[in-house]
C-alpha positions as CSV (number, residue, x, y, z in Angstrom):
1,X,110.0,130.8,112.7
2,X,106.5,132.1,112.7
3,X,103.7,133.1,115.0
4,X,100.7,130.8,115.3
5,X,97.4,131.3,117.0
6,X,96.7,128.8,119.8
7,X,93.2,128.0,121.1
8,X,92.8,128.5,124.9
9,X,92.6,124.7,125.6
10,X,95.9,124.2,123.7
11,X,97.6,127.0,125.8
12,X,96.2,125.4,129.0
13,X,97.5,121.9,127.9
14,X,101.0,123.4,127.2
15,X,101.1,125.2,130.5
16,X,100.1,122.0,132.3
17,X,102.8,120.0,130.5
18,X,105.4,122.6,131.4
19,X,104.3,122.5,135.1
20,X,104.3,118.7,135.1
21,X,107.9,118.6,133.8
22,X,109.0,121.2,136.3
23,X,107.5,119.1,139.1
24,X,109.3,116.0,137.7
25,X,112.6,117.8,137.6
26,X,112.3,118.9,141.2
27,X,111.2,115.4,142.3
28,X,114.3,113.9,140.6
29,X,116.5,116.5,142.3
30,X,117.5,118.2,139.1
31,X,116.3,121.7,140.1
32,X,115.2,124.4,137.7
33,X,116.4,124.3,134.1
34,X,119.1,126.6,132.9
35,X,117.8,129.9,131.4
36,X,116.7,129.3,127.9
37,X,116.4,125.6,128.5
38,X,112.9,125.5,130.0
39,X,111.3,123.7,127.0
40,X,107.7,122.5,127.0
41,X,108.7,119.0,126.0
42,X,112.0,117.6,127.1
43,X,113.8,114.2,127.1
44,X,114.2,112.0,130.2
45,X,117.3,113.9,131.4
46,X,116.0,117.4,130.3
47,X,117.3,119.1,127.2
48,X,115.7,118.7,123.8
49,X,113.1,115.9,123.3
50,X,114.3,113.0,121.1
51,X,111.7,113.0,118.4
52,X,112.6,109.5,117.3
53,X,112.0,108.1,120.8
54,X,108.7,110.0,121.0
55,X,107.6,108.5,117.7
56,X,108.6,105.0,118.5
57,X,107.6,104.8,122.2
58,X,104.5,107.0,122.3
59,X,103.2,108.0,118.8
60,X,103.0,104.6,117.1
61,X,101.8,102.7,120.2
62,X,99.0,105.4,120.7
63,X,97.9,105.0,117.1
64,X,97.8,101.2,117.5
65,X,95.8,101.4,120.7
66,X,93.4,103.8,119.1
67,X,92.9,101.5,116.2
68,X,94.2,104.0,113.7
69,X,96.5,103.3,110.7
70,X,100.2,104.1,111.1
71,X,101.1,107.6,109.9
72,X,103.9,110.1,110.5
73,X,103.4,112.9,113.1
74,X,103.7,115.5,110.3
75,X,100.4,114.4,109.0
76,X,98.6,116.0,111.9
77,X,98.9,119.3,110.1
78,X,96.6,117.8,107.4
79,X,94.1,116.9,110.1
80,X,94.3,120.5,111.5
81,X,93.8,122.0,108.0
82,X,90.9,119.8,106.9
83,X,89.1,120.3,110.3
84,X,89.7,124.0,110.3
85,X,88.4,124.4,106.8
86,X,85.4,122.1,107.4
87,X,84.5,124.3,110.4
88,X,84.5,127.4,108.2
89,X,87.7,129.0,109.2
90,X,89.1,131.5,106.6
91,X,91.4,129.7,104.1
92,X,93.9,132.6,104.4
93,X,94.1,132.1,108.2
94,X,94.6,128.3,107.8
95,X,97.3,128.9,105.2
96,X,99.1,131.3,107.6
97,X,98.9,128.8,110.4
98,X,100.4,126.1,108.1
99,X,103.2,128.5,107.1
100,X,102.1,128.8,103.5
101,X,103.0,132.1,101.7
102,X,99.5,132.2,100.1
103,X,96.3,130.2,100.2
104,X,96.9,128.8,96.7
105,X,98.4,125.5,97.8
106,X,95.7,125.2,100.4
107,X,93.0,125.3,97.7
108,X,94.7,122.8,95.5
109,X,95.1,120.3,98.4
110,X,92.1,121.0,100.7
111,X,89.4,122.4,98.5
112,X,87.1,119.4,99.2
113,X,87.1,120.4,102.9
114,X,85.9,123.9,102.4
115,X,82.2,123.8,103.1
116,X,79.8,124.6,100.3
117,X,77.5,127.2,101.8
118,X,75.5,127.7,98.7
119,X,73.6,125.6,96.2
120,X,76.1,126.3,93.4
121,X,73.4,127.8,91.2
122,X,74.2,131.5,91.6
123,X,71.3,132.0,94.1
124,X,73.6,133.4,96.8
125,X,74.9,136.1,94.4
126,X,71.4,136.9,93.2
127,X,70.2,137.2,96.7
128,X,73.0,139.6,97.6
129,X,72.3,141.7,94.5
130,X,68.6,141.8,95.3
131,X,69.2,142.8,98.9
132,X,71.3,145.8,97.7
133,X,68.8,146.8,95.1
134,X,66.0,146.7,97.7
135,X,68.0,148.7,100.2
136,X,68.8,151.3,97.5
137,X,65.1,151.6,96.6
138,X,64.0,152.2,100.2
139,X,66.9,154.4,101.4
140,X,66.4,158.2,101.7
141,X,67.6,160.3,98.8
142,X,71.4,160.7,98.8
143,X,72.0,158.1,101.5
144,X,74.8,155.7,101.0
145,X,73.9,152.1,101.0
146,X,76.6,149.9,102.4
147,X,76.7,146.3,101.4
148,X,75.9,143.7,104.1
149,X,78.6,141.2,104.8
150,X,77.8,138.2,106.7
151,X,79.6,135.0,107.5
C-alpha cells in the first residue's frame, strides 16, 4: 500500500462513480453496502470488481472503438509517467507515484520524456554562474548572496 496524489478532476470522478454506484444499489433494492465494503468500483452484485470482466467487456472494446492498439490496463502507468515527465513534473515525484523506491528506474525507462530545457551546451550552467557573480559584485559588503532557483 502507498499514498498517491490525485488531481482534483480525478477525485471528482471517483466521487461521482461512488455516488452513481450507491444510486444503482438503492434502485436495485440492495440498500447501503456493509461497512468496509463501499468500494469505488464494484461488480454487478456489489463486492469486488471482477477485473477480467472489466478488461474483456469494457477495456478492450473501448480501445477498439477509439482505434487504439490492444494493450493491457497496466500500461496506463507508462502513459501517466511519460505524460507527467513531459509536462515537467519532478522525476522523484513521478517515481513515488509509480511506487518506485528511487528515480533510477524511471531515468532508465523514461529519460526520453524528460524535457530538455537547455541547449545541452553548458549555457544554462554558465548563465547561472554569471548571475551569481554579478549579484556578488553588486551586493553590499558582507551581504549574503543566495542562489536563485527557478523552475
